[in-house]
C-alpha positions as a Python dict, from the first residue, in 0.01 Angstrom:
ca = {
    (1, 'X'): (0, 0, 0),
    (2, 'X'): (-39, -297, -219),
    (3, 'X'): (-274, -551, -126),
    (4, 'X'): (-48, -823, -92),
    (5, 'X'): (226, -617, 222),
    (6, 'X'): (-90, -505, 461),
    (7, 'X'): (-20, -461, 834),
    (8, 'X'): (-260, -670, 1027),
    (9, 'X'): (-470, -567, 1321),
    (10, 'X'): (-623, -883, 1559),
    (11, 'X'): (-925, -691, 1786),
    (12, 'X'): (-1202, -825, 1927),
    (13, 'X'): (-1555, -658, 1759),
    (14, 'X'): (-1666, -386, 1865),
    (15, 'X'): (-1364, -294, 2114),
    (16, 'X'): (-1310, 66, 2161),
    (17, 'X'): (-921, 47, 2146),
    (18, 'X'): (-945, -142, 1827),
    (19, 'X'): (-1193, 178, 1741),
    (20, 'X'): (-948, 458, 1765),
    (21, 'X'): (-741, 263, 1510),
    (22, 'X'): (-1039, 275, 1256),
    (23, 'X'): (-1036, 636, 1347),
    (24, 'X'): (-738, 733, 1246),
    (25, 'X'): (-683, 517, 959),
    (26, 'X'): (-1018, 702, 815),
    (27, 'X'): (-885, 1040, 896),
    (28, 'X'): (-585, 910, 718),
    (29, 'X'): (-766, 766, 442),
    (30, 'X'): (-528, 446, 482),
    (31, 'X'): (-821, 232, 574),
    (32, 'X'): (-731, 4, 283),
    (33, 'X'): (-380, 26, 432),
    (34, 'X'): (-424, -235, 737),
    (35, 'X'): (-638, -626, 712),
    (36, 'X'): (-861, -628, 1043),
    (37, 'X'): (-887, -947, 1160),
    (38, 'X'): (-1169, -1091, 1410),
    (39, 'X'): (-1063, -1260, 1723),
    (40, 'X'): (-1402, -1421, 1910),
    (41, 'X'): (-1355, -1301, 2321),
    (42, 'X'): (-1604, -1588, 2376),
    (43, 'X'): (-1325, -1874, 2332),
    (44, 'X'): (-992, -1916, 2397),
    (45, 'X'): (-729, -1747, 2214),
    (46, 'X'): (-563, -1981, 1945),
    (47, 'X'): (-201, -2110, 1979),
    (48, 'X'): (-101, -1965, 1680),
    (49, 'X'): (-211, -1581, 1848),
    (50, 'X'): (-83, -1686, 2188),
    (51, 'X'): (271, -1703, 1958),
    (52, 'X'): (236, -1420, 1835),
    (53, 'X'): (149, -1193, 2092),
    (54, 'X'): (419, -1377, 2362),
    (55, 'X'): (133, -1529, 2572),
    (56, 'X'): (-58, -1251, 2596),
    (57, 'X'): (-450, -1161, 2600),
    (58, 'X'): (-459, -737, 2559),
    (59, 'X'): (-601, -672, 2205),
    (60, 'X'): (-578, -479, 1957),
    (61, 'X'): (-225, -568, 1838),
    (62, 'X'): (-100, -482, 1490),
    (63, 'X'): (128, -698, 1322),
    (64, 'X'): (347, -552, 1067),
    (65, 'X'): (427, -623, 715),
    (66, 'X'): (824, -831, 841),
    (67, 'X'): (598, -993, 1128),
    (68, 'X'): (631, -769, 1409),
    (69, 'X'): (409, -679, 1695),
    (70, 'X'): (281, -330, 1861),
    (71, 'X'): (94, -370, 2109),
    (72, 'X'): (-141, -97, 2273),
    (73, 'X'): (-392, 125, 2130),
    (74, 'X'): (-211, 425, 2201),
    (75, 'X'): (131, 342, 2106),
    (76, 'X'): (-59, 168, 1750),
    (77, 'X'): (-183, 565, 1723),
    (78, 'X'): (113, 680, 1739),
    (79, 'X'): (294, 419, 1574),
    (80, 'X'): (95, 488, 1292),
    (81, 'X'): (142, 848, 1283),
    (82, 'X'): (491, 785, 1313),
    (83, 'X'): (489, 572, 983),
    (84, 'X'): (220, 795, 756),
    (85, 'X'): (263, 1154, 880),
    (86, 'X'): (81, 1297, 608),
    (87, 'X'): (-205, 1404, 699),
    (88, 'X'): (-67, 1470, 1079),
    (89, 'X'): (-355, 1433, 1262),
    (90, 'X'): (-207, 1491, 1649),
    (91, 'X'): (-68, 1844, 1661),
    (92, 'X'): (236, 1963, 1519),
    (93, 'X'): (348, 2227, 1775),
    (94, 'X'): (520, 2096, 2070),
    (95, 'X'): (289, 2323, 2286),
    (96, 'X'): (-46, 2232, 2162),
    (97, 'X'): (49, 1847, 2130),
    (98, 'X'): (127, 1826, 2516),
    (99, 'X'): (-210, 2006, 2589),
    (100, 'X'): (-315, 1769, 2347),
    (101, 'X'): (-151, 1463, 2570),
    (102, 'X'): (-232, 1620, 2884),
    (103, 'X'): (-666, 1519, 2809),
    (104, 'X'): (-544, 1229, 2653),
    (105, 'X'): (-381, 1137, 2998),
    (106, 'X'): (-737, 1193, 3124),
    (107, 'X'): (-887, 921, 2919),
    (108, 'X'): (-780, 649, 3164),
    (109, 'X'): (-974, 727, 3453),
    (110, 'X'): (-1279, 793, 3244),
    (111, 'X'): (-1286, 458, 3091),
    (112, 'X'): (-1229, 254, 3418),
    (113, 'X'): (-1528, 463, 3597),
    (114, 'X'): (-1763, 412, 3303),
    (115, 'X'): (-1660, 48, 3236),
    (116, 'X'): (-1712, -26, 3699),
    (117, 'X'): (-2048, 191, 3625),
    (118, 'X'): (-2143, -16, 3450),
    (119, 'X'): (-2056, -348, 3554),
    (120, 'X'): (-2178, -266, 3911),
    (121, 'X'): (-2467, -523, 4097),
    (122, 'X'): (-2513, -343, 4377),
    (123, 'X'): (-2843, -128, 4307),
    (124, 'X'): (-2756, 55, 4619),
    (125, 'X'): (-2442, 186, 4464),
    (126, 'X'): (-2556, 321, 4142),
    (127, 'X'): (-2557, 673, 4283),
    (128, 'X'): (-2229, 658, 4402),
    (129, 'X'): (-2126, 567, 4056),
    (130, 'X'): (-2337, 798, 3877),
    (131, 'X'): (-2141, 1076, 4089),
    (132, 'X'): (-1808, 944, 4015),
    (133, 'X'): (-1886, 944, 3630),
    (134, 'X'): (-2014, 1296, 3681),
    (135, 'X'): (-1681, 1409, 3839),
    (136, 'X'): (-1520, 1289, 3524),
    (137, 'X'): (-1712, 1466, 3298),
    (138, 'X'): (-1701, 1782, 3492),
    (139, 'X'): (-1296, 1721, 3472),
    (140, 'X'): (-1283, 1727, 3133),
    (141, 'X'): (-1510, 2026, 3093),
    (142, 'X'): (-1293, 2242, 3341),
    (143, 'X'): (-998, 2151, 3110),
    (144, 'X'): (-1138, 2216, 2789),
    (145, 'X'): (-1324, 2508, 2897),
    (146, 'X'): (-974, 2642, 2949),
    (147, 'X'): (-778, 2528, 2682),
    (148, 'X'): (-1077, 2572, 2452),
    (149, 'X'): (-1354, 2786, 2584),
    (150, 'X'): (-1527, 2899, 2234),
    (151, 'X'): (-1449, 2570, 2044),
    (152, 'X'): (-1629, 2268, 1904),
    (153, 'X'): (-1280, 1990, 1933),
    (154, 'X'): (-982, 2083, 2149),
    (155, 'X'): (-837, 2238, 1871),
    (156, 'X'): (-1013, 2334, 1504),
    (157, 'X'): (-1047, 2007, 1389),
    (158, 'X'): (-1068, 1652, 1523),
    (159, 'X'): (-740, 1540, 1639),
    (160, 'X'): (-537, 1305, 1834),
    (161, 'X'): (-783, 1359, 2135),
    (162, 'X'): (-1081, 1257, 1965),
    (163, 'X'): (-987, 975, 1819),
    (164, 'X'): (-888, 829, 2167),
    (165, 'X'): (-1188, 961, 2364),
    (166, 'X'): (-1462, 905, 2107),
    (167, 'X'): (-1481, 543, 2130),
    (168, 'X'): (-1517, 568, 2484),
    (169, 'X'): (-1791, 826, 2446),
    (170, 'X'): (-2003, 538, 2244),
    (171, 'X'): (-1922, 268, 2452),
    (172, 'X'): (-2099, 505, 2694),
    (173, 'X'): (-2417, 442, 2511),
    (174, 'X'): (-2439, 151, 2781),
    (175, 'X'): (-2454, 407, 3086),
    (176, 'X'): (-2754, 569, 2928),
    (177, 'X'): (-2913, 231, 2872),
    (178, 'X'): (-2847, 54, 3173),
    (179, 'X'): (-2839, 317, 3440),
    (180, 'X'): (-3048, 568, 3295),
    (181, 'X'): (-2704, 801, 3305),
    (182, 'X'): (-2719, 1162, 3170),
    (183, 'X'): (-2571, 1443, 3157),
    (184, 'X'): (-2742, 1786, 3389),
    (185, 'X'): (-2826, 2040, 3121),
    (186, 'X'): (-2613, 2289, 3329),
    (187, 'X'): (-2356, 2516, 3246),
    (188, 'X'): (-2042, 2280, 3435),
    (189, 'X'): (-2121, 1986, 3123),
    (190, 'X'): (-2187, 2229, 2849),
    (191, 'X'): (-1852, 2228, 2694),
    (192, 'X'): (-1817, 1827, 2748),
    (193, 'X'): (-2117, 1789, 2635),
    (194, 'X'): (-2009, 2013, 2244),
    (195, 'X'): (-1748, 1835, 2264),
    (196, 'X'): (-1897, 1449, 2325),
    (197, 'X'): (-2154, 1525, 2078),
    (198, 'X'): (-1933, 1657, 1809),
    (199, 'X'): (-1657, 1359, 1853),
    (200, 'X'): (-1979, 1065, 1809),
    (201, 'X'): (-2097, 1255, 1510),
    (202, 'X'): (-1786, 1296, 1333),
    (203, 'X'): (-1776, 1093, 983),
    (204, 'X'): (-1521, 912, 1085),
    (205, 'X'): (-1673, 779, 1370),
    (206, 'X'): (-1941, 561, 1225),
    (207, 'X'): (-1809, 179, 1300),
    (208, 'X'): (-2065, 116, 1571),
    (209, 'X'): (-2353, 204, 1602),
    (210, 'X'): (-2585, 262, 1982),
    (211, 'X'): (-2815, -80, 1922),
    (212, 'X'): (-2490, -265, 1867),
    (213, 'X'): (-2338, -131, 2163),
    (214, 'X'): (-2634, -180, 2363),
    (215, 'X'): (-2666, -578, 2282),
    (216, 'X'): (-2338, -691, 2273),
    (217, 'X'): (-2244, -534, 2634),
    (218, 'X'): (-2558, -673, 2805),
    (219, 'X'): (-2320, -933, 2968),
    (220, 'X'): (-2116, -642, 3061),
    (221, 'X'): (-2419, -456, 3238),
    (222, 'X'): (-2482, -797, 3405),
    (223, 'X'): (-2131, -821, 3552),
    (224, 'X'): (-1985, -1062, 3334),
    (225, 'X'): (-1702, -876, 3119),
    (226, 'X'): (-1448, -1030, 2843),
    (227, 'X'): (-1677, -1340, 2738),
    (228, 'X'): (-1763, -1481, 3052),
    (229, 'X'): (-2104, -1642, 3075),
    (230, 'X'): (-2350, -1567, 3342),
    (231, 'X'): (-2495, -1839, 3559),
    (232, 'X'): (-2780, -2027, 3315),
    (233, 'X'): (-2666, -1926, 3021),
    (234, 'X'): (-2487, -2119, 2728),
    (235, 'X'): (-2394, -1803, 2492),
    (236, 'X'): (-2228, -1470, 2548),
    (237, 'X'): (-2369, -1133, 2446),
    (238, 'X'): (-2076, -1098, 2263),
    (239, 'X'): (-2113, -1410, 2036),
    (240, 'X'): (-2035, -1316, 1642),
    (241, 'X'): (-2400, -1548, 1564),
    (242, 'X'): (-2668, -1474, 1569),
    (243, 'X'): (-2563, -1133, 1425),
    (244, 'X'): (-2662, -852, 1656),
    (245, 'X'): (-2877, -698, 1397),
    (246, 'X'): (-3118, -996, 1394),
    (247, 'X'): (-3173, -963, 1805),
    (248, 'X'): (-3424, -785, 2016),
    (249, 'X'): (-3306, -482, 2248),
    (250, 'X'): (-3209, -591, 2573),
    (251, 'X'): (-3409, -543, 2916),
    (252, 'X'): (-3317, -195, 3014),
    (253, 'X'): (-3376, -329, 3378),
    (254, 'X'): (-3033, -511, 3451),
    (255, 'X'): (-3114, -528, 3834),
    (256, 'X'): (-3439, -649, 3874),
    (257, 'X'): (-3418, -888, 3532),
    (258, 'X'): (-3172, -1141, 3420),
    (259, 'X'): (-3287, -1246, 3013),
    (260, 'X'): (-3204, -1576, 2886),
    (261, 'X'): (-3041, -1674, 2588),
    (262, 'X'): (-3356, -1708, 2407),
    (263, 'X'): (-3489, -1353, 2530),
    (264, 'X'): (-3143, -1212, 2415),
    (265, 'X'): (-3182, -1407, 2024),
    (266, 'X'): (-2843, -1600, 2152),
    (267, 'X'): (-3070, -1878, 2032),
    (268, 'X'): (-3078, -2011, 1691),
}
C-alpha cells in the first residue's frame, strides 16, 4: 500500500481498544498500512471529527481510503482480517473459530469488572471488587483448561482471542498498582496466568509500558474517567504534555492521597 493511500485510525493514546488494532496490524506485517491519528481526550472533539463520526465520541474509528467509517474495535479487527486475509490471525477452521469467539465473548464482562474496580472510591468495597475480578479470571481459567489444558495460548499461536484480551491484561496493571491486586498462586488460576503472561510478553504487544499505564490512568484510580478533571486539578493525567515518561510515579494509596497537578508532574 502506498503512503498516499492509507487508512486512518482515529484513536485515544493508550486506549486498549486501539491497541488491539495495532497488535493485529503488527501480526500481519501491516503497520505501515494505517495512519494513527491521536485524539486528545482532555478537550472536546473537533467539529471535523464529529462530522466524520456522525456526532458519536467512541474511539477508535477507522476511515477507509475512500472516506468510509468503520467503528467498534472488534468490528474493525474483523474488517481488517477480511481485507488482508494473509496471514490469517483468526482460526480458519469453523469449530476452532467458534471456540475463539466463545472466549472473546467473555471480554465485555471482564473489561467492565476491571474498570469498575479501579474507579471504585469506597474503601469498604475493595474486597467485593477483588472477588468479582477473581471470579472473571476463574471463568477464563475454566474455559482455557477445558479447551486447551496443556497449551500456552488458546491454540498453537497468539491469535484473535489474544489480540482482544492482551490490551486489557496490560491495562489491569493499574489494579496491581492501585489496588494491590494479584492472582493467587493456586491451581484454579494457573492456566489463565500462563495465558495472560504469554500474551503480555508477546513481541506484537509492546505498544505500552507498565509505568505509562499507571501514570496516565491515575485519574481513573481516583474515580474520574475519560479525561474528566478532579476537584482542585487543572490538568488531566491523560494530557499529552508533559510527556508521561518525564512524570514521577503517582502515589499508590488512591484512597488516602489525592495528588496535585504538581505532584503528578503535570505542571511544566
